[in-house]
C-alpha positions in Angstrom: 130.6 61.8 169.4 132.9 59.9 171.6 136.4 60.0 171.3 138.2 57.1 170.3 139.1 54.9 173.0 139.7 51.3 174.1 137.1 51.5 177.1 134.8 49.5 176.8 131.4 50.5 177.4 127.9 49.3 177.9 125.9 48.3 174.1 122.7 49.0 176.5 121.1 51.9 174.9 119.4 53.7 177.5 122.3 53.8 180.2 121.9 57.5 180.5 118.5 59.2 181.0 117.6 63.2 181.1 114.9 65.6 182.6 115.3 69.2 182.1 114.6 70.7 185.6 114.8 74.1 184.8 115.3 76.4 181.5 118.9 75.7 180.0 119.6 72.9 183.3 119.1 69.3 182.8 119.7 66.4 184.6 121.5 63.5 182.9 121.4 59.9 185.2 122.7 56.2 185.1 119.1 54.2 185.5 120.2 50.8 186.2 122.5 51.5 188.8 121.3 51.8 192.7 119.2 55.3 193.2 121.3 55.9 196.1 124.4 56.0 195.5 123.9 56.9 191.1 125.3 60.6 190.8 123.2 63.2 189.9 124.5 64.7 186.6 123.9 68.2 185.3 124.5 69.8 182.3 124.2 73.8 181.9 123.8 75.8 178.5 124.9 78.5 178.2 124.4 81.5 175.6 128.2 80.7 175.3 129.5 77.8 176.4 128.2 74.7 178.4 129.5 72.9 181.7 128.0 69.5 182.5 128.8 68.9 186.4 129.9 65.3 186.9 130.5 62.4 184.7 129.3 59.7 186.3 130.8 55.4 186.4 132.2 55.2 182.9 130.2 52.7 182.0 128.6 54.1 179.4 129.5 56.6 176.6 128.5 60.2 178.3 130.2 62.5 174.7 128.3 60.3 172.8 125.3 60.8 174.5 125.7 64.1 175.8 126.7 65.0 171.4 123.1 66.6 170.3 122.8 68.6 172.3 126.2 69.7 174.6 129.1 68.6 172.0 132.1 70.2 173.6 131.2 71.3 177.7 132.8 71.9 180.3 134.3 69.4 182.3 133.4 70.5 186.3 133.5 67.8 188.8 133.1 68.8 192.3 135.5 65.7 193.5 137.1 62.6 192.8 135.1 59.7 193.8 134.4 56.6 191.5 130.8 57.7 190.4 131.6 61.2 189.5 134.4 61.0 187.6 134.1 57.6 185.2 133.9 59.6 181.8 136.6 62.0 182.5 138.2 60.6 179.6 135.8 61.9 177.3 136.2 65.1 177.5 138.7 67.4 176.4 138.2 70.4 178.7 138.0 69.1 182.8 138.4 70.8 185.8 139.2 69.8 189.1 140.1 71.6 192.3 143.5 70.9 193.1 143.2 69.2 196.3 142.3 66.0 193.9 143.7 66.5 191.2 146.0 63.8 191.1 143.5 61.3 191.8 142.4 62.4 188.3 145.7 61.8 187.0 145.6 58.4 188.3 143.0 57.0 189.7 142.3 53.4 191.2 139.4 51.2 192.8 141.2 52.6 196.7 141.9 56.3 195.5 138.2 56.7 194.3 136.7 54.2 196.7 135.4 51.8 194.2 137.0 49.1 195.9 135.0 50.3 199.0 131.1 51.0 197.2 130.9 49.1 193.8 129.6 46.0 193.7 128.2 44.5 190.5 124.4 43.8 192.9 123.9 47.4 192.5 123.2 47.4 188.4 119.6 46.3 187.4 121.0 45.4 184.3 124.2 45.2 184.6 126.0 47.0 182.4 126.7 43.9 180.3 126.3 39.9 181.4 129.2 39.6 183.0 130.0 42.6 184.2 131.4 42.4 188.1 133.3 45.2 189.9 136.8 44.3 188.9 136.2 45.6 186.2 135.5 49.1 186.5 138.1 50.8 184.9 138.9 55.0 185.8 140.8 55.6 182.8 143.8 58.5 183.8 141.9 61.9 182.6 144.7 64.6 184.2 142.5 68.0 184.5 143.3 70.8 181.9 142.6 73.4 184.2 142.7 73.7 188.4 139.7 75.7 190.1 139.0 76.7 194.0 137.8 78.9 196.0 135.9 82.0 194.3 137.0 81.6 190.7 134.1 82.4 188.2 133.4 80.3 186.0 131.2 82.5 183.1 128.8 80.3 180.6 127.4 84.1 179.0 123.9 84.4 180.3 125.3 82.1 183.7 127.8 82.9 186.3 129.1 80.5 188.2 130.3 81.0 192.0 133.0 78.5 193.3 132.9 77.5 196.9 135.5 75.5 198.6 133.4 73.0 200.6 135.6 70.5 202.0 133.9 67.7 204.5 132.6 64.7 202.3 136.4 65.0 200.9 139.2 67.3 201.0 138.5 68.7 197.5 134.6 69.1 197.2 133.1 72.1 195.2 129.8 73.6 194.7 129.0 75.7 192.1 126.7 78.8 192.8 124.0 80.7 190.8 123.6 83.6 192.5 121.5 85.6 189.6 118.9 82.3 190.5 119.6 81.3 193.6 120.5 77.5 192.3 123.4 75.9 193.8 124.7 72.5 192.9 126.2 71.5 195.7 127.2 68.1 194.6 128.0 65.4 197.7 127.6 68.2 200.6 124.6 68.4 201.2 121.4 65.2 199.5 119.2 64.0 200.7 120.0 60.3 203.0 122.8 58.9 204.9 125.7 61.9 204.3 128.6 59.8 203.9 131.3 61.6 206.8 133.5 58.6 207.4 135.3 58.0 204.4 139.3 57.7 204.6 139.5 61.0 202.9 136.4 63.0 204.9 136.5 65.6 207.9 134.2 66.1 210.3 134.9 68.9 211.7 135.6 70.8 207.9 131.7 69.2 207.0 130.2 71.1 209.5 132.2 74.3 208.6 131.3 73.8 204.9 128.1 73.3 206.0 127.2 75.9 207.6 128.0 78.1 205.6 126.0 76.6 203.2 123.3 77.0 204.8 123.5 81.3 205.0 123.2 81.4 201.1 119.8 82.4 200.0 119.5 79.3 197.6 116.4 79.1 196.1 116.9 75.4 195.0 119.6 73.0 195.2 120.8 70.6 193.2 122.5 67.8 195.0 125.2 65.0 193.7 122.9 62.3 194.9 118.8 61.8 195.6 116.0 64.2 194.8 116.2 67.9 193.6 115.8 70.2 196.9 113.7 73.5 197.7 115.9 75.9 199.5 113.2 75.0 202.9 114.3 71.2 202.7 118.7 72.1 201.7 118.5 74.0 204.9 116.2 71.2 206.6 119.3 68.4 205.6 121.3 71.1 207.0 119.8 71.2 210.3 119.7 68.4 210.4 123.4 66.6 209.9 123.8 69.4 211.8 121.8 68.8 214.7 122.9 64.8 214.5 126.7 65.7 215.0 124.8 67.3 218.3 123.9 64.9 219.4 126.8 63.0 219.0 128.9 65.3 221.6 126.6 65.4 224.0 
């Protein structure tokens, strides 16, 4: 169940939707938020523990929604933007890269980029009738541990290696399940407009991260936005981005 809180949650019964993508891998999303901005959250069930990657907007109780099938997951936050950290405070165990840990301690509209991107007009329906973008509140949720390059998250029958992939933000990370060829690539690689122009973004670092991921034997990529990608589509997405940047520099 949800932890006690005065935080306002929507009372809409279908705020979250889920779909099983592979054995033990579930996609969770918030369908009322605009399709190209909504965060893809992923629950991965292991033999000894469960993991959820990212925590959406925090406008619905994610913890309560997950309770029937993943009551105490480790929350891994791929980075600190508003659409990924909203329900972070609902979970007892939460980890993030050290480069963005300060955001979780004191999140604001500015340091999470809600001030630039969150708009009430992007909801259909709104979480409640009077909702405005100013009503979005990210509760402080300091990390209980930090993760970084090469760390291993062991779920028993599944192991994820943490890859630090700066570019979209300084602390962006991906999770690599080498045994299955599954890459949870968050906001580093996804279909659609690549956000490399935020104040926290760095294009040279992004190019390096993209080239690194391009070399992995990815079977399936699970991005932070947009559709799930086959290995070929994943590599094509990277190639398109790299080629676009090369054209800009010629």
